[in-house]
Every structure is written in C-alpha cells, then in structure tokens.
NUPA-937309 format. One record per residue (C-alpha): x, y, z; residue in three letters; chain. Coordinates in steps of 0.02 Angstrom, whole numbers, padded with zeros to 5 digits. Example, Ala and Ser with C-alpha at 12.3 -4.5 7.8 and 13.67 -1.06 7.14 Angstrom:
BEGIN
+--------+--------+--------+-----+---+
|   east |  north |     up |   r | c |
+--------+--------+--------+-----+---+
|  00615 | -00225 |  00390 | ala | A |
|  00684 | -00053 |  00357 | ser | A |
+--------+--------+--------+-----+---+
END
This chain:
BEGIN
+--------+--------+--------+-----+---+
|   east |  north |     up |   r | c |
+--------+--------+--------+-----+---+
|  00000 |  00000 |  00002 | met | A |
|  00072 |  00166 | -00055 | ser | A |
|  00106 |  00313 |  00063 | glu | A |
| -00033 |  00414 | -00024 | ala | A |
| -00157 |  00276 |  00018 | his | A |
| -00105 |  00276 |  00200 | leu | A |
| -00124 |  00465 |  00211 | val | A |
| -00296 |  00454 |  00131 | leu | A |
| -00351 |  00319 |  00255 | ile | A |
| -00286 |  00422 |  00401 | phe | A |
| -00378 |  00576 |  00342 | val | A |
| -00541 |  00479 |  00318 | leu | A |
| -00524 |  00398 |  00491 | ala | A |
| -00491 |  00569 |  00569 | thr | A |
| -00642 |  00643 |  00482 | met | A |
| -00751 |  00497 |  00540 | thr | A |
| -00697 |  00520 |  00722 | val | A |
| -00728 |  00708 |  00712 | val | A |
| -00899 |  00680 |  00634 | met | A |
| -00946 |  00555 |  00770 | met | A |
| -00889 |  00678 |  00903 | ala | A |
| -00995 |  00816 |  00825 | trp | A |
| -01146 |  00701 |  00813 | leu | A |
| -01125 |  00651 |  00995 | thr | A |
| -01107 |  00833 |  01048 | leu | A |
| -01260 |  00879 |  00946 | phe | A |
| -01362 |  00740 |  01028 | ser | A |
| -01310 |  00799 |  01201 | val | A |
| -01350 |  00982 |  01161 | val | A |
| -01517 |  00933 |  01083 | ser | A |
| -01562 |  00828 |  01236 | ala | A |
| -01514 |  00971 |  01353 | lys | A |
| -01612 |  01094 |  01246 | ser | A |
| -01765 |  00978 |  01253 | arg | A |
| -01751 |  00963 |  01443 | ile | A |
| -01736 |  01152 |  01460 | ile | A |
| -01891 |  01178 |  01351 | arg | A |
| -01986 |  01051 |  01454 | glu | A |
| -01930 |  01134 |  01616 | gln | A |
| -01986 |  01304 |  01549 | arg | A |
| -02155 |  01233 |  01502 | lys | A |
| -02174 |  01154 |  01675 | ala | A |
| -02124 |  01318 |  01757 | leu | A |
| -02247 |  01415 |  01651 | ala | A |
| -02385 |  01290 |  01692 | ala | A |
| -02342 |  01305 |  01878 | glu | A |
| -02349 |  01495 |  01868 | gln | A |
| -02519 |  01488 |  01782 | arg | A |
| -02582 |  01372 |  01918 | leu | A |
| -02517 |  01490 |  02052 | arg | A |
| -02604 |  01638 |  01971 | arg | A |
| -02766 |  01539 |  01957 | ala | A |
| -02754 |  01492 |  02143 | gln | A |
| -02723 |  01674 |  02190 | glu | A |
| -02870 |  01732 |  02083 | thr | A |
| -02978 |  01598 |  02164 | phe | A |
| -02936 |  01654 |  02342 | thr | A |
| -02967 |  01838 |  02301 | asp | A |
| -03134 |  01803 |  02215 | asn | A |
| -03192 |  01678 |  02346 | ala | A |
| -03160 |  01800 |  02485 | his | A |
| -03255 |  01944 |  02402 | his | A |
| -03399 |  01837 |  02341 | glu | A |
| -03428 |  01751 |  02508 | leu | A |
| -03402 |  01894 |  02631 | lys | A |
| -03560 |  01997 |  02595 | thr | A |
| -03684 |  01851 |  02586 | pro | A |
| -03616 |  01780 |  02748 | leu | A |
| -03639 |  01948 |  02835 | gln | A |
| -03820 |  01951 |  02779 | ile | A |
| -03850 |  01771 |  02837 | ile | A |
| -03766 |  01804 |  03006 | ser | A |
| -03871 |  01961 |  03031 | gly | A |
| -04033 |  01870 |  02992 | asn | A |
| -03988 |  01727 |  03110 | leu | A |
| -03958 |  01855 |  03247 | his | A |
| -04132 |  01929 |  03215 | leu | A |
| -04211 |  01755 |  03225 | leu | A |
| -04121 |  01727 |  03390 | arg | A |
| -04208 |  01884 |  03461 | leu | A |
| -04379 |  01805 |  03421 | leu | A |
| -04352 |  01676 |  03560 | glu | A |
| -04368 |  01518 |  03455 | pro | A |
| -04445 |  01357 |  03526 | gly | A |
| -04350 |  01194 |  03557 | pro | A |
| -04363 |  01130 |  03378 | glu | A |
| -04326 |  01298 |  03299 | glu | A |
| -04180 |  01315 |  03421 | glu | A |
| -04101 |  01156 |  03352 | lys | A |
| -04115 |  01215 |  03173 | val | A |
| -04050 |  01387 |  03220 | leu | A |
| -03902 |  01317 |  03313 | ala | A |
| -03852 |  01208 |  03163 | arg | A |
| -03867 |  01358 |  03047 | ala | A |
| -03761 |  01466 |  03164 | glu | A |
| -03629 |  01331 |  03177 | ser | A |
| -03618 |  01312 |  02988 | ala | A |
| -03612 |  01502 |  02966 | thr | A |
| -03473 |  01520 |  03093 | gln | A |
| -03372 |  01385 |  03002 | arg | A |
| -03394 |  01477 |  02836 | leu | A |
| -03347 |  01641 |  02919 | glu | A |
| -03190 |  01558 |  02983 | gly | A |
| -03145 |  01498 |  02808 | leu | A |
| -03175 |  01672 |  02736 | val | A |
| -03065 |  01749 |  02872 | his | A |
| -02930 |  01622 |  02830 | asp | A |
| -02939 |  01674 |  02648 | leu | A |
| -02923 |  01855 |  02698 | leu | A |
| -02770 |  01819 |  02806 | glu | A |
| -02693 |  01710 |  02671 | phe | A |
| -02718 |  01842 |  02538 | thr | A |
| -02641 |  01975 |  02651 | ala | A |
| -02491 |  01863 |  02684 | leu | A |
| -02464 |  01831 |  02499 | arg | A |
| -02475 |  02015 |  02460 | gln | A |
| -02363 |  02063 |  02606 | gly | A |
| -02497 |  02175 |  02681 | ser | A |
| -02533 |  02078 |  02840 | leu | A |
| -02520 |  02190 |  02994 | glu | A |
| -02466 |  02118 |  03160 | ile | A |
| -02543 |  02191 |  03320 | his | A |
| -02445 |  02128 |  03470 | pro | A |
| -02493 |  02166 |  03648 | asp | A |
| -02419 |  02120 |  03818 | phe | A |
| -02516 |  01975 |  03894 | leu | A |
| -02509 |  01826 |  04010 | asp | A |
| -02471 |  01694 |  03879 | leu | A |
| -02486 |  01549 |  04002 | gly | A |
| -02666 |  01594 |  04043 | ala | A |
| -02713 |  01607 |  03857 | his | A |
| -02628 |  01440 |  03818 | leu | A |
| -02725 |  01353 |  03957 | lys | A |
| -02893 |  01417 |  03893 | val | A |
| -02852 |  01368 |  03714 | leu | A |
| -02794 |  01190 |  03757 | ile | A |
| -02936 |  01159 |  03879 | ser | A |
| -03055 |  01191 |  03735 | gly | A |
| -02998 |  01028 |  03657 | tyr | A |
| -03034 |  00920 |  03810 | glu | A |
| -03212 |  00879 |  03758 | ala | A |
| -03159 |  00832 |  03580 | thr | A |
| -03019 |  00717 |  03637 | thr | A |
| -03130 |  00638 |  03771 | arg | A |
| -03265 |  00604 |  03641 | ala | A |
| -03138 |  00514 |  03531 | lys | A |
| -03070 |  00415 |  03679 | gly | A |
| -02901 |  00503 |  03670 | leu | A |
| -02793 |  00556 |  03815 | ala | A |
| -02740 |  00738 |  03813 | leu | A |
| -02575 |  00762 |  03906 | his | A |
| -02522 |  00940 |  03941 | val | A |
| -02351 |  00997 |  04005 | asp | A |
| -02348 |  01186 |  04019 | leu | A |
| -02197 |  01291 |  04062 | ala | A |
| -02252 |  01458 |  03989 | pro | A |
| -02161 |  01625 |  04010 | pro | A |
| -02169 |  01685 |  04190 | ser | A |
| -02184 |  01867 |  04138 | val | A |
| -02300 |  01956 |  04015 | pro | A |
| -02240 |  01942 |  03835 | val | A |
| -02274 |  02048 |  03679 | leu | A |
| -02377 |  01939 |  03566 | cys | A |
| -02511 |  01946 |  03430 | asp | A |
| -02614 |  01813 |  03518 | trp | A |
| -02751 |  01791 |  03387 | pro | A |
| -02620 |  01747 |  03254 | arg | A |
| -02519 |  01634 |  03371 | leu | A |
| -02682 |  01550 |  03427 | arg | A |
| -02728 |  01520 |  03246 | arg | A |
| -02560 |  01435 |  03211 | ala | A |
| -02569 |  01328 |  03367 | leu | A |
| -02751 |  01281 |  03335 | ala | A |
| -02705 |  01219 |  03161 | ala | A |
| -02577 |  01100 |  03234 | leu | A |
| -02694 |  01041 |  03371 | leu | A |
| -02838 |  01014 |  03248 | asp | A |
| -02727 |  00905 |  03136 | asn | A |
| -02659 |  00803 |  03279 | ala | A |
| -02830 |  00763 |  03350 | ile | A |
| -02914 |  00736 |  03179 | arg | A |
| -02788 |  00603 |  03124 | phe | A |
| -02770 |  00510 |  03290 | thr | A |
| -02897 |  00370 |  03314 | arg | A |
| -02828 |  00299 |  03474 | glu | A |
| -02694 |  00336 |  03600 | gly | A |
| -02651 |  00514 |  03650 | ser | A |
| -02607 |  00690 |  03600 | val | A |
| -02471 |  00775 |  03704 | gln | A |
| -02441 |  00962 |  03713 | val | A |
| -02278 |  01021 |  03786 | gln | A |
| -02235 |  01205 |  03809 | val | A |
| -02056 |  01251 |  03852 | lys | A |
| -01984 |  01426 |  03882 | thr | A |
| -01805 |  01486 |  03885 | arg | A |
| -01769 |  01664 |  03940 | arg | A |
| -01622 |  01755 |  03860 | glu | A |
| -01581 |  01936 |  03825 | gly | A |
| -01749 |  02007 |  03879 | gly | A |
| -01845 |  01885 |  03768 | arg | A |
| -01943 |  01724 |  03803 | ser | A |
| -01898 |  01589 |  03677 | his | A |
| -02055 |  01485 |  03664 | leu | A |
| -02057 |  01305 |  03596 | arg | A |
| -02222 |  01208 |  03582 | ile | A |
| -02220 |  01024 |  03533 | asp | A |
| -02381 |  00931 |  03489 | ile | A |
| -02352 |  00743 |  03479 | thr | A |
| -02487 |  00618 |  03429 | asp | A |
| -02499 |  00429 |  03413 | thr | A |
| -02592 |  00435 |  03247 | gly | A |
| -02551 |  00349 |  03083 | gln | A |
| -02407 |  00469 |  03045 | gly | A |
| -02377 |  00579 |  02894 | leu | A |
| -02411 |  00528 |  02714 | pro | A |
| -02268 |  00509 |  02589 | glu | A |
| -02303 |  00686 |  02525 | val | A |
| -02292 |  00762 |  02700 | trp | A |
| -02153 |  00884 |  02649 | ser | A |
| -02283 |  00974 |  02539 | his | A |
| -02411 |  00999 |  02679 | leu | A |
| -02347 |  01173 |  02718 | leu | A |
| -02378 |  01228 |  02539 | glu | A |
| -02544 |  01314 |  02495 | pro | A |
| -02688 |  01205 |  02435 | phe | A |
| -02601 |  01042 |  02485 | glu | A |
| -02705 |  00922 |  02589 | gln | A |
| -02663 |  00755 |  02671 | glu | A |
| -02718 |  00656 |  02518 | leu | A |
| -02601 |  00513 |  02555 | gly | A |
| -02659 |  00499 |  02734 | his | A |
| -02753 |  00338 |  02775 | pro | A |
| -02879 |  00434 |  02879 | gln | A |
| -02896 |  00582 |  02762 | his | A |
| -03068 |  00653 |  02728 | val | A |
| -03060 |  00800 |  02606 | pro | A |
| -03111 |  00958 |  02696 | ser | A |
| -03068 |  01142 |  02703 | gly | A |
| -02969 |  01242 |  02577 | leu | A |
| -02799 |  01164 |  02600 | gly | A |
| -02724 |  01326 |  02672 | ile | A |
| -02734 |  01287 |  02860 | gly | A |
| -02553 |  01233 |  02888 | leu | A |
| -02478 |  01351 |  02758 | pro | A |
| -02575 |  01494 |  02837 | leu | A |
| -02513 |  01447 |  03010 | ala | A |
| -02333 |  01440 |  02947 | ala | A |
| -02352 |  01609 |  02862 | gly | A |
| -02426 |  01689 |  03018 | leu | A |
| -02280 |  01627 |  03122 | leu | A |
| -02153 |  01689 |  02995 | arg | A |
| -02237 |  01858 |  02999 | ser | A |
| -02202 |  01863 |  03188 | met | A |
| -02024 |  01802 |  03171 | gly | A |
| -02066 |  01622 |  03217 | gly | A |
| -02066 |  01455 |  03125 | arg | A |
| -02153 |  01287 |  03128 | met | A |
| -02127 |  01114 |  03060 | gly | A |
| -02181 |  00932 |  03053 | leu | A |
| -02080 |  00779 |  03102 | gln | A |
| -02133 |  00600 |  03065 | pro | A |
| -02107 |  00476 |  03210 | leu | A |
| -02102 |  00289 |  03221 | ala | A |
| -02280 |  00300 |  03282 | met | A |
| -02371 |  00463 |  03253 | gly | A |
| -02314 |  00638 |  03213 | thr | A |
| -02232 |  00783 |  03305 | gln | A |
| -02279 |  00958 |  03255 | ala | A |
| -02186 |  01104 |  03328 | trp | A |
| -02175 |  01291 |  03328 | leu | A |
| -02045 |  01411 |  03394 | glu | A |
| -02053 |  01598 |  03423 | ile | A |
| -01956 |  01726 |  03524 | ala | A |
| -02063 |  01853 |  03614 | leu | A |
| -02012 |  02017 |  03695 | glu | A |
| -02035 |  02016 |  03884 | glu | A |
| -02126 |  02146 |  03987 | gly | A |
| -02088 |  02193 |  04167 | glu | A |
| -02100 |  02067 |  04309 | glu | A |
| -02269 |  02065 |  04393 | ala | A |
| -02267 |  02141 |  04567 | thr | A |
| -02366 |  02085 |  04717 | ala | A |
+--------+--------+--------+-----+---+
END
C-alpha cells in the first residue's frame, strides 16, 4: 500500500472520528435543549396554576363575605324572636355552619394579606400561660369524645410577653386540629417550654400524637392548597391553606413551625421569640 493511500486512510479515519464527536455533541446539546424547554413549560404551567389559585382566593373572599354577613345578621334577628325547642336546634345548626364559613373566609383574607405582604401584626403584652390554658382546655371535650388522652405539660413564660395572640392562637389551633383529627386511638401530648435570654422568652411548643403518621407527600403539607391526600384517615375538607396559613402567620411574627414523622405518630412544633414585659409585682 502506497504512502498516499495511508495518508488518505488516516484523513478519512480522522474525519469519521470528528463527525462522530460532533454528532455526539449535537445529541447531548439537543437533549439538554429539550429538557430546558420542558422545564420552561413546566415552570410556566406552575406559574399559571399559582395565578389561578391566587385569583380563586381573592374572588372567593369577596364573593362570600357579603352574603355571609347578611345570613349572620338574619340569624341574629331570628335569635331575638325567642325560638322554641325545635326551632332552636335548626337555628343552632345554621349558626354553627355560618361560623365555620366565616372562619374559612377569614382564613382566605389572612392568606391573601400574607401573600401580598400586607398583613399587619398587632402585638400586645399579655399573660401567655393563661391564654394557652384556655385554648388547650377547649380541646378536652373533643379528645374525650374520641377516647383520646390529652397530656399537657406547660412551662409558659413567667412574665408578660409581647404577642399577637389571635395569630399565634390560629397557628397553634391548626396543629392541634390536625393532631386530633388524624389520631384514632392513643393520645395527644402538648408540651410548652420557655427559655429566657436577652430580655426575650424563647417559646417552643411540641404537639405529639400517636396517629397513623404523615403521608409520603408530607413535605408539601406546608404549601398552599395541599391536603393530606395520602393519609389513611384523610377526609377531604377545608381549603388546603390551614397549615400554610399557620406557617405564614408565624413567619410574620419572626417564628417558624414544622412537622416531624415519628415511628408511631407525628410531632408538630412551633418556635417563636417574644419580647418580655416587666415582672409582675405583688
């Protein structure tokens, strides 16, 4: 074989290798471009869904608020007419349903304000321990009716603290509601711990239940419109903003909350540092 033939073979082999390299590079770039396009489509779809959810909350709040005010006012007028025993039962059910709807509308209002960054916090100095006792004692009848034990270990701040109690109560109630709803037997334990440092009371509240635990998608439960769809005891209810709203309210007050799956049950927790007032004097 002549030298010219060898050179030609070498050139052809080199060109083949280069072409294969370019084809491989083109395939990789094409695949990456396709992935990027798909990611952009998914992001655009998620943004459209977010906008639709935001529009829904805004519209639902405005559409429900006025009719509910009218219904509530009429129920109050009926109450003034001194209804009989049978009418009293019907009226009580109507009032209970109306109060639940009013609570949902209020949650929508708070959620919308949080999303828009317009939520105003109104803290006041108060005896947090007394407020916590009243809130938790309100769950005794519910747990007793379900055959659950309610264990309470309170070590609240020993001095008045600056707190927006309605918002903190809303967050704590969301965690208590979930714990009791998804526990069929056993107990729910509430532990309140306080550490004083630098003129502030660092509050930690743990709510531990012996329920069926968290579903596989539990990490999404603090996102808006997510419900416990994978939970073995789940019954669809509400708007799916209870836990996200609670988390947002705590963040607005400089606190935080979370969920922790256990071997048996779930532990929910919240933490917040509250400014202390002066020591009470005798």
